C-alpha positions as MATLAB code, in Angstrom:
seq = 'MKNVQKIPACLVHIFTGSGIIFSFMALVSVIEGYKLLTFMFLGIALLVDIVDGTLARKYKTEIIFPNIDGKTLDTIIDYINYIFIPCIIIYKFGYLPPDFTIIIPIFIICVSLYSYVNTKLVDTSFSYIGFPSIWNVILLYLEILSFNQWINLFIILLFILLKFVPFRVIHPMRNVAFKKTNIFFLFGTLLTSSILLMSKLEVKFINDFYFYFLVLWLIFNSYFILFVVFSNLLSSRLYQKLKKT';
ca = [
       7.209   35.770    4.743;
       6.893   33.895    1.461;
      10.401   32.446    1.849;
       9.479   31.191    5.309;
       6.394   29.445    3.877;
       8.583   27.717    1.287;
      10.627   25.874    3.931;
       7.942   23.400    5.162;
       6.658   22.908    1.598;
      10.202   22.148    0.440;
      10.691   19.717    3.319;
       7.479   17.913    2.345;
       8.797   17.371   -1.200;
      12.088   16.102    0.234;
      10.150   13.835    2.587;
       8.133   12.398   -0.337;
      11.310   11.934   -2.364;
      12.947   10.043    0.494;
      10.719    7.121   -0.469;
      13.034    6.407   -3.402;
      15.949    5.942   -0.978;
      14.009    3.221    0.825;
      13.158    1.761   -2.602;
      16.851    1.424   -3.353;
      17.605   -0.081    0.054;
      14.742   -2.560   -0.346;
      16.022   -3.536   -3.792;
      19.553   -4.052   -2.460;
      18.099   -6.198    0.346;
      16.246   -8.356   -2.198;
      19.401   -8.848   -4.245;
      21.370   -9.778   -1.130;
      18.606  -12.148    0.004;
      17.640  -10.314    3.202;
      13.879  -10.757    3.343;
      13.352   -9.056    6.716;
      15.276   -5.949    5.654;
      13.364   -5.857    2.368;
      10.010   -5.685    4.131;
      11.386   -3.233    6.685;
      12.464   -0.717    4.032;
       9.202   -1.141    2.113;
       7.359   -0.591    5.393;
       9.187    2.690    6.015;
       8.395    3.774    2.446;
       4.752    2.895    3.088;
       4.690    5.128    6.187;
       6.114    7.984    4.113;
       3.422    7.475    1.488;
       0.636    7.373    4.079;
       1.409   10.773    5.575;
       3.060   12.785    2.778;
      -0.209   13.610    1.019;
      -1.711   15.083    4.188;
       1.437   17.155    4.730;
       1.440   18.321    1.110;
      -2.145   19.583    1.395;
      -1.464   21.218    4.762;
       1.581   23.133    3.551;
       0.138   23.867    0.066;
       3.034   22.469   -1.930;
       1.129   22.811   -5.233;
       0.715   26.568   -4.690;
       4.158   27.324   -3.269;
       6.055   25.132   -5.779;
       3.806   25.088   -8.879;
       6.634   23.798  -11.104;
       7.107   20.634   -9.038;
       4.441   18.001   -9.605;
       4.190   16.234   -6.264;
       1.592   13.796   -7.616;
       3.946   12.594  -10.349;
       6.772   12.293   -7.832;
       4.527   10.255   -5.551;
       3.256    8.077   -8.411;
       6.765    7.170   -9.615;
       7.853    6.132   -6.129;
       4.586    4.270   -5.506;
       4.952    2.225   -8.680;
       8.449    1.156   -7.652;
       7.538    0.342   -4.050;
       4.056   -1.089   -4.516;
       4.579   -3.017   -7.750;
       8.084   -3.281   -9.218;
       9.991   -4.343   -6.095;
       7.215   -6.711   -4.921;
       7.381   -8.444   -8.311;
      11.112   -8.951   -7.840;
      10.351  -10.303   -4.353;
       7.923  -12.821   -5.874;
      10.680  -14.031   -8.196;
      13.543  -13.957   -5.682;
      11.929  -15.534   -2.624;
       9.853  -18.254   -4.275;
       6.330  -17.323   -3.278;
       4.911  -19.088   -6.344;
       5.386  -22.472   -8.018;
       8.497  -22.394  -10.271;
       6.489  -22.327  -13.522;
       4.830  -19.042  -12.467;
       7.731  -17.058  -10.974;
       8.336  -15.149  -14.231;
       4.969  -14.879  -15.946;
       2.959  -13.663  -12.924;
       5.336  -10.790  -12.024;
       5.465   -9.720  -15.690;
       1.662   -9.732  -15.865;
       1.361   -7.716  -12.623;
       3.930   -5.165  -13.826;
       2.181   -4.669  -17.176;
      -1.395   -4.497  -15.850;
      -0.390   -2.153  -13.037;
       1.579    0.062  -15.432;
      -1.511    0.846  -17.494;
      -3.764    1.160  -14.454;
      -1.370    3.768  -13.050;
      -1.720    5.957  -16.138;
      -5.496    5.545  -16.183;
      -6.905    9.014  -15.492;
     -10.063    7.435  -14.053;
      -8.184    5.253  -11.572;
      -9.248    7.590   -8.750;
     -12.768    9.052   -8.701;
     -13.981   12.382   -7.314;
     -14.334   10.930   -3.799;
     -10.611    9.984   -3.862;
     -11.514    6.297   -4.055;
      -9.481    3.794   -6.072;
     -11.503    1.864   -8.626;
     -10.690   -1.831   -8.296;
      -7.853   -3.390   -6.336;
      -5.359   -0.548   -5.690;
      -2.198   -2.577   -6.503;
      -0.829   -2.716   -2.954;
       1.303   -5.741   -3.800;
       3.835   -4.890   -1.099;
       1.065   -5.340    1.499;
      -0.212   -8.548   -0.140;
       3.264  -10.112   -0.043;
       3.733   -9.057    3.562;
       0.488  -10.842    4.438;
       1.483  -13.952    2.483;
       4.732  -13.999    4.430;
       2.924  -13.699    7.755;
       0.335  -16.351    6.907;
       2.910  -18.755    5.381;
       0.674  -20.436    2.830;
       2.108  -22.883    0.317;
       3.015  -21.755   -3.196;
      -0.237  -22.906   -4.808;
      -2.428  -21.060   -2.316;
      -0.232  -17.973   -2.835;
      -0.810  -18.335   -6.585;
      -4.579  -18.532   -6.087;
      -4.592  -15.429   -3.842;
      -2.445  -13.411   -6.244;
      -4.623  -14.405   -9.213;
      -7.685  -13.379   -7.206;
      -6.260   -9.911   -6.592;
      -5.268   -9.605  -10.263;
      -8.902  -10.345  -11.117;
     -10.041   -7.704   -8.620;
      -8.101   -5.122  -10.661;
     -10.931   -5.391  -13.181;
     -13.835   -5.305  -10.704;
     -15.253   -1.751  -10.335;
     -15.509   -1.584   -6.550;
     -14.234    1.435   -4.624;
     -11.420    1.516   -2.093;
     -11.310    4.892   -0.379;
      -7.968    6.071    0.966;
      -8.171    5.790    4.780;
      -6.644    9.255    5.194;
      -9.215   10.828    2.858;
     -12.364    9.814    4.729;
     -13.048   12.779    7.008;
     -15.739   11.091    9.127;
     -13.566    8.070   10.021;
     -10.114    9.608    9.665;
      -9.077    9.338   13.328;
     -10.450    5.795   13.614;
      -8.718    4.806   10.378;
      -5.401    6.229   11.581;
      -5.660    4.181   14.781;
      -6.449    0.939   12.935;
      -3.888    1.686   10.229;
      -1.004    2.112   12.639;
      -2.287   -0.829   14.685;
      -2.114   -2.933   11.533;
       1.405   -1.722   10.743;
       2.602   -2.396   14.295;
       1.155   -5.919   14.556;
       2.335   -6.734   11.026;
       5.882   -5.718   11.970;
       5.795   -7.837   15.128;
       4.414  -10.890   13.307;
       6.949  -10.476   10.520;
       9.886  -10.322   12.929;
       8.616  -13.404   14.716;
       8.225  -15.339   11.455;
      11.626  -14.512   10.033;
      14.357  -14.097   12.608;
      13.275  -12.635   15.947;
      11.699  -15.224   18.267;
      11.256  -13.224   21.492;
       7.481  -12.830   21.064;
       6.627  -16.488   20.493;
       4.696  -16.707   23.764;
       2.423  -13.842   22.649;
       2.294  -14.671   18.941;
      -1.315  -15.887   19.037;
      -2.538  -12.662   20.672;
      -0.733  -10.470   18.155;
      -2.182  -12.570   15.345;
      -5.717  -12.077   16.715;
      -5.129   -8.319   16.952;
      -3.756   -8.298   13.412;
      -6.851  -10.114   12.136;
      -9.135   -7.644   13.952;
      -7.343   -4.631   12.495;
      -7.497   -6.071    8.974;
     -11.138   -7.135    9.355;
     -11.977   -3.516   10.150;
     -10.550   -2.304    6.820;
     -12.314   -5.064    4.882;
     -15.623   -4.067    6.493;
     -14.787   -0.405    5.889;
     -14.386   -1.039    2.144;
     -17.574   -3.146    1.984;
     -19.737   -0.606    3.814;
     -18.208    2.316    1.904;
     -19.260    0.646   -1.336;
     -22.743   -0.105   -0.011;
     -23.168    3.475    1.182;
     -21.949    4.995   -2.086;
     -24.261    2.648   -4.002;
     -27.269    3.733   -1.942;
     -26.410    7.411   -2.403;
     -26.104    6.855   -6.142;
     -29.511    5.184   -6.267;
     -31.096    8.066   -4.341;
     -29.535   10.625   -6.657;
     -30.710    8.613   -9.648;
     -34.302    8.603   -8.364;
     -34.276   12.343   -7.773;
];
């Protein structure tokens, strides 16, 4: 019976580890100059990261394989996909003015490195403290919105600053009350982002409906912004009530 239980837990670890394969493919795509493929492989890696934690808890990987640290495995892959490769993308594809294409990626890599080893990065409610270093998502949005290099620089500097602001960003899969709603909006965001990205880069078959997909994309993203804002307001009110008692 125990051996049977090990199979799904083992598959979950393999599934998590598959993220590094998509890391490699994304890196090769950057080197070869294929922007669409780069974002595609990072998008697949993002999907793996979204669901692997839920699967790991369901199949009790920590109990069945106590010698394999799934969190460390996940963290290594996340750092590569969320930070390291996006910084190479910034350099390779010219998102910033030429004078900033080296210094900004170096700064992001260094700041994110030490935030990743910060034991207080995630609080007891499984919320990230400060901007959670989702640079792959930020670059995807910059690509979709097609700002000029100076506006991109301003936006990236703003998010670097938000690394040091102690607001909370709860993982959408960790909020029990809104989990189903968050899943719907999350996959809606991923779907519309993929469509808008394909339209921007190479595939032009959705031009007639581009505006409608853009509106949907803005609605999906507005939901998560409001979700973060209200989550912080709610946690602040609860803290004040606990403080008074």
